[in-house]
KELO-997681 format. One record per residue: residue number from 0; residue in one letter; x, y negated, z of N, C-alpha, C in turn. Coordinates in steps of 0.1 Angstrom, whole numbers, plus 5000, padded with zeros to 4 digits. Each point is the difference from the previous one (the first is absolute). Example, Ala and Ser with C-alpha at 12.3 -4.5 7.8 and 13.67 -1.06 7.14 Angstrom:
2
+-----+----+------+------+------+------+------+------+------+------+------+
!   i ! aa !  n_x !  n_y !  n_z ! ca_x ! ca_y ! ca_z !  c_x !  c_y !  c_z !
+-----+----+------+------+------+------+------+------+------+------+------+
!   0 !  a ! 5132 ! 5057 ! 5078 ! 4991 ! 4988 ! 5000 ! 5009 ! 4988 ! 5000 !
!   1 !  s ! 4996 ! 4989 ! 4993 ! 5009 ! 4989 ! 5000 ! 4992 ! 4989 ! 5008 !
+-----+----+------+------+------+------+------+------+------+------+------+
***
This chain:
85
+-----+----+------+------+------+------+------+------+------+------+------+
!   i ! aa !  n_x !  n_y !  n_z ! ca_x ! ca_y ! ca_z !  c_x !  c_y !  c_z !
+-----+----+------+------+------+------+------+------+------+------+------+
!   0 !  m ! 3617 ! 4273 ! 5618 ! 4992 ! 4999 ! 5011 ! 5006 ! 4988 ! 5009 !
!   1 !  p ! 4992 ! 4990 ! 5003 ! 5006 ! 4990 ! 5009 ! 5003 ! 5004 ! 5014 !
!   2 !  s ! 5010 ! 4993 ! 5006 ! 5002 ! 5004 ! 5015 ! 4989 ! 4995 ! 5008 !
!   3 !  v ! 4997 ! 5009 ! 5010 ! 4990 ! 4996 ! 5011 ! 5007 ! 4997 ! 5013 !
!   4 !  t ! 4996 ! 4989 ! 5006 ! 5004 ! 4996 ! 5013 ! 4990 ! 4998 ! 5010 !
!   5 !  l ! 5002 ! 5006 ! 5012 ! 4990 ! 4998 ! 5011 ! 5007 ! 4996 ! 5012 !
!   6 !  y ! 4995 ! 4988 ! 5005 ! 5005 ! 4994 ! 5013 ! 4992 ! 5006 ! 5009 !
!   7 !  t ! 5005 ! 5006 ! 5011 ! 4992 ! 5008 ! 5010 ! 5006 ! 4997 ! 5015 !
!   8 !  t ! 4992 ! 5007 ! 5009 ! 5004 ! 5002 ! 5014 ! 4998 ! 5014 ! 5003 !
!   9 !  p ! 5007 ! 5005 ! 5011 ! 5000 ! 5013 ! 5003 ! 4986 ! 5007 ! 5003 !
!  10 !  f ! 4992 ! 4993 ! 5007 ! 4987 ! 5006 ! 5005 ! 4988 ! 4994 ! 4995 !
!  11 !  c ! 5001 ! 4995 ! 4987 ! 4988 ! 4995 ! 4993 ! 4993 ! 5009 ! 4992 !
!  12 !  g ! 4987 ! 5003 ! 5003 ! 4992 ! 5010 ! 4993 ! 4999 ! 4998 ! 4986 !
!  13 !  y ! 4997 ! 4987 ! 4997 ! 4999 ! 4996 ! 4985 ! 5013 ! 5002 ! 4993 !
!  14 !  c ! 5010 ! 4999 ! 5007 ! 5014 ! 5001 ! 4992 ! 5000 ! 5014 ! 4997 !
!  15 !  m ! 4997 ! 5010 ! 5010 ! 5001 ! 5014 ! 4997 ! 4990 ! 5004 ! 4990 !
!  16 !  a ! 4988 ! 4995 ! 5000 ! 4990 ! 5003 ! 4989 ! 5006 ! 4995 ! 4986 !
!  17 !  a ! 5006 ! 4989 ! 4999 ! 5006 ! 4996 ! 4987 ! 5011 ! 5010 ! 4996 !
!  18 !  k ! 5008 ! 5004 ! 5009 ! 5011 ! 5008 ! 4997 ! 4994 ! 5015 ! 4996 !
!  19 !  r ! 4990 ! 5003 ! 5007 ! 4994 ! 5013 ! 4996 ! 4995 ! 5001 ! 4986 !
!  20 !  m ! 4992 ! 4988 ! 4998 ! 4993 ! 4999 ! 4985 ! 5011 ! 5000 ! 4990 !
!  21 !  l ! 5011 ! 4992 ! 5002 ! 5011 ! 4999 ! 4989 ! 5007 ! 5014 ! 4998 !
!  22 !  t ! 5001 ! 5007 ! 5011 ! 5008 ! 5012 ! 5001 ! 4991 ! 5012 ! 4993 !
!  23 !  a ! 4987 ! 4998 ! 5002 ! 4991 ! 5010 ! 4993 ! 4999 ! 4997 ! 4985 !
!  24 !  k ! 5003 ! 4988 ! 4996 ! 5000 ! 4996 ! 4987 ! 5015 ! 5004 ! 4993 !
!  25 !  g ! 5009 ! 5005 ! 5009 ! 5013 ! 5003 ! 4995 ! 5009 ! 4987 ! 4997 !
!  26 !  v ! 4996 ! 4989 ! 5007 ! 5007 ! 4987 ! 4998 ! 5011 ! 4999 ! 5011 !
!  27 !  g ! 5011 ! 4997 ! 4997 ! 5012 ! 4997 ! 5007 ! 4999 ! 4985 ! 5005 !
!  28 !  f ! 5004 ! 4997 ! 5011 ! 4999 ! 4986 ! 5006 ! 5012 ! 4997 ! 5009 !
!  29 !  a ! 5003 ! 4987 ! 5000 ! 5009 ! 4996 ! 5010 ! 4993 ! 4993 ! 5012 !
!  30 !  e ! 5003 ! 5005 ! 5011 ! 4993 ! 4996 ! 5012 ! 5008 ! 4991 ! 5009 !
!  31 !  i ! 4996 ! 4988 ! 5004 ! 5007 ! 4990 ! 5007 ! 4993 ! 4999 ! 5012 !
!  32 !  d ! 5006 ! 5003 ! 5012 ! 4994 ! 5000 ! 5014 ! 5004 ! 4985 ! 5004 !
!  33 !  v ! 4989 ! 4992 ! 5003 ! 5001 ! 4986 ! 5004 ! 5000 ! 4999 ! 5015 !
!  34 !  a ! 4997 ! 5011 ! 5008 ! 4998 ! 4999 ! 5014 ! 5011 ! 4993 ! 5009 !
!  35 !  a ! 5013 ! 5005 ! 4996 ! 5011 ! 4996 ! 5007 ! 5010 ! 4991 ! 4993 !
!  36 !  d ! 4995 ! 4995 ! 4988 ! 5010 ! 4992 ! 4992 ! 4993 ! 4987 ! 4996 !
!  37 !  p ! 5001 ! 4989 ! 5007 ! 4993 ! 4987 ! 4997 ! 5002 ! 4995 ! 4986 !
!  38 !  a ! 5013 ! 5002 ! 4996 ! 5004 ! 4996 ! 4986 ! 4991 ! 5008 ! 4989 !
!  39 !  r ! 4998 ! 5013 ! 5002 ! 4992 ! 5007 ! 4990 ! 4985 ! 4995 ! 5002 !
!  40 !  r ! 4996 ! 4997 ! 5011 ! 4986 ! 4996 ! 5002 ! 4999 ! 4987 ! 4993 !
!  41 !  a ! 5009 ! 4992 ! 5001 ! 4999 ! 4986 ! 4993 ! 5000 ! 5002 ! 4985 !
!  42 !  e ! 5008 ! 5009 ! 4996 ! 5000 ! 5004 ! 4985 ! 4987 ! 5004 ! 4995 !
!  43 !  m ! 4993 ! 5009 ! 5008 ! 4988 ! 5005 ! 4998 ! 4989 ! 4988 ! 4998 !
!  44 !  v ! 5000 ! 4992 ! 5011 ! 4990 ! 4990 ! 5000 ! 5003 ! 4989 ! 4988 !
!  45 !  n ! 5012 ! 4998 ! 4996 ! 5003 ! 4992 ! 4989 ! 4995 ! 5007 ! 4986 !
!  46 !  r ! 5004 ! 5012 ! 4998 ! 4996 ! 5007 ! 4989 ! 4985 ! 5001 ! 4999 !
!  47 !  a ! 4993 ! 5002 ! 5011 ! 4986 ! 5003 ! 5000 ! 4992 ! 4985 ! 5001 !
!  48 !  k ! 5007 ! 4989 ! 4998 ! 4993 ! 4988 ! 5001 ! 4993 ! 4997 ! 5011 !
!  49 !  g ! 5006 ! 5004 ! 5012 ! 4995 ! 4996 ! 5012 ! 4992 ! 5013 ! 5008 !
!  50 !  g ! 5000 ! 5011 ! 4992 ! 4995 ! 5012 ! 5007 ! 5008 ! 5005 ! 5011 !
!  51 !  r ! 4994 ! 5001 ! 5012 ! 5007 ! 5005 ! 5013 ! 4997 ! 5013 ! 5004 !
!  52 !  t ! 4990 ! 5006 ! 4994 ! 4994 ! 5013 ! 5006 ! 5009 ! 5010 ! 4991 !
!  53 !  v ! 4999 ! 5014 ! 5006 ! 5007 ! 5010 ! 4993 ! 4989 ! 5010 ! 4998 !
!  54 !  p ! 5001 ! 5008 ! 4989 ! 5011 ! 4999 ! 4990 ! 4999 ! 4989 ! 4990 !
!  55 !  q ! 5010 ! 4996 ! 4996 ! 5000 ! 4990 ! 4987 ! 5007 ! 5009 ! 4989 !
!  56 !  i ! 4992 ! 5002 ! 4989 ! 5004 ! 5009 ! 4990 ! 5002 ! 4993 ! 4987 !
!  57 !  f ! 5013 ! 5004 ! 4993 ! 5002 ! 4994 ! 4987 ! 5002 ! 5010 ! 4991 !
!  58 !  i ! 4996 ! 4999 ! 4988 ! 5002 ! 5009 ! 4989 ! 5008 ! 4992 ! 4989 !
!  59 !  g ! 5013 ! 5003 ! 4999 ! 5009 ! 4990 ! 4992 ! 4999 ! 4986 ! 5008 !
!  60 !  e ! 4997 ! 4990 ! 4992 ! 4999 ! 4987 ! 5006 ! 4985 ! 4997 ! 5003 !
!  61 !  i ! 4992 ! 5008 ! 4998 ! 4985 ! 4998 ! 5003 ! 4997 ! 5003 ! 5015 !
!  62 !  h ! 4994 ! 4990 ! 5006 ! 4996 ! 5001 ! 5013 ! 4987 ! 5006 ! 5001 !
!  63 !  v ! 4999 ! 5013 ! 5005 ! 4987 ! 5006 ! 4999 ! 4991 ! 4996 ! 5013 !
!  64 !  g ! 5009 ! 4997 ! 5012 ! 4992 ! 4996 ! 5012 ! 5002 ! 5012 ! 5011 !
!  65 !  g ! 4990 ! 5003 ! 5008 ! 5000 ! 5011 ! 5009 ! 4994 ! 5013 ! 4995 !
!  66 !  f ! 4998 ! 5009 ! 5009 ! 4994 ! 5013 ! 4996 ! 4987 ! 4999 ! 4994 !
!  67 !  d ! 4991 ! 4991 ! 5006 ! 4986 ! 4998 ! 4995 ! 5001 ! 4997 ! 4985 !
!  68 !  d ! 5010 ! 4990 ! 4998 ! 5000 ! 4996 ! 4984 ! 5005 ! 5011 ! 4993 !
!  69 !  l ! 5010 ! 5008 ! 5004 ! 5006 ! 5012 ! 4993 ! 4990 ! 5010 ! 4997 !
!  70 !  s ! 4991 ! 5002 ! 5009 ! 4989 ! 5010 ! 5000 ! 4989 ! 4995 ! 4990 !
!  71 !  a ! 4997 ! 4988 ! 5001 ! 4991 ! 4994 ! 4989 ! 5005 ! 5000 ! 4987 !
!  72 !  l ! 5011 ! 4999 ! 4998 ! 5007 ! 5001 ! 4986 ! 4997 ! 5014 ! 4996 !
!  73 !  d ! 5004 ! 5010 ! 5009 ! 4998 ! 5014 ! 4997 ! 4986 ! 5004 ! 4996 !
!  74 !  r ! 4991 ! 4995 ! 5008 ! 4984 ! 5003 ! 4997 ! 4997 ! 4994 ! 4987 !
!  75 !  a ! 5006 ! 4988 ! 4996 ! 4995 ! 4994 ! 4988 ! 5007 ! 5006 ! 4987 !
!  76 !  g ! 5010 ! 5009 ! 5003 ! 5008 ! 5005 ! 4989 ! 5011 ! 4992 ! 4994 !
!  77 !  k ! 5003 ! 4991 ! 5009 ! 5011 ! 4989 ! 4995 ! 5015 ! 5004 ! 5007 !
!  78 !  l ! 5000 ! 5008 ! 5009 ! 5013 ! 5004 ! 5007 ! 5009 ! 5007 ! 4991 !
!  79 !  d ! 4994 ! 5011 ! 4995 ! 5010 ! 5009 ! 4991 ! 5007 ! 4992 ! 4988 !
!  80 !  p ! 4991 ! 4991 ! 4993 ! 5007 ! 4993 ! 4989 ! 5010 ! 4990 ! 5005 !
!  81 !  l ! 4999 ! 4994 ! 5012 ! 5010 ! 4993 ! 5006 ! 5013 ! 5008 ! 5004 !
!  82 !  l ! 4997 ! 5012 ! 5004 ! 5012 ! 5009 ! 5004 ! 5007 ! 5005 ! 4989 !
!  83 !  t ! 4995 ! 5001 ! 4988 ! 5006 ! 5005 ! 4988 ! 5004 ! 4991 ! 4989 !
!  84 !  a ! 4997 ! 4987 ! 5004 ! 5004 ! 4989 ! 4990 ! 5016 ! 4998 ! 4998 !
+-----+----+------+------+------+------+------+------+------+------+------+
***
């Protein structure tokens, strides 16, 4: 199972929704809070090819995008194969 990384901020509703979805699927993830750490925010923007909003979600080295993108992958039946690859 590839590692899952979420760049988040503490009071972001979409961040919470992404964490709930992954937790419900039994997927562990690393959460990086970018609110108070400019270096981690810069890392996120660089990894996300300019993406500045949170969450920014990565499955392995694949940049999924935000919660809407994660949810769309799930609805299309493409999320579970990514998580088990």
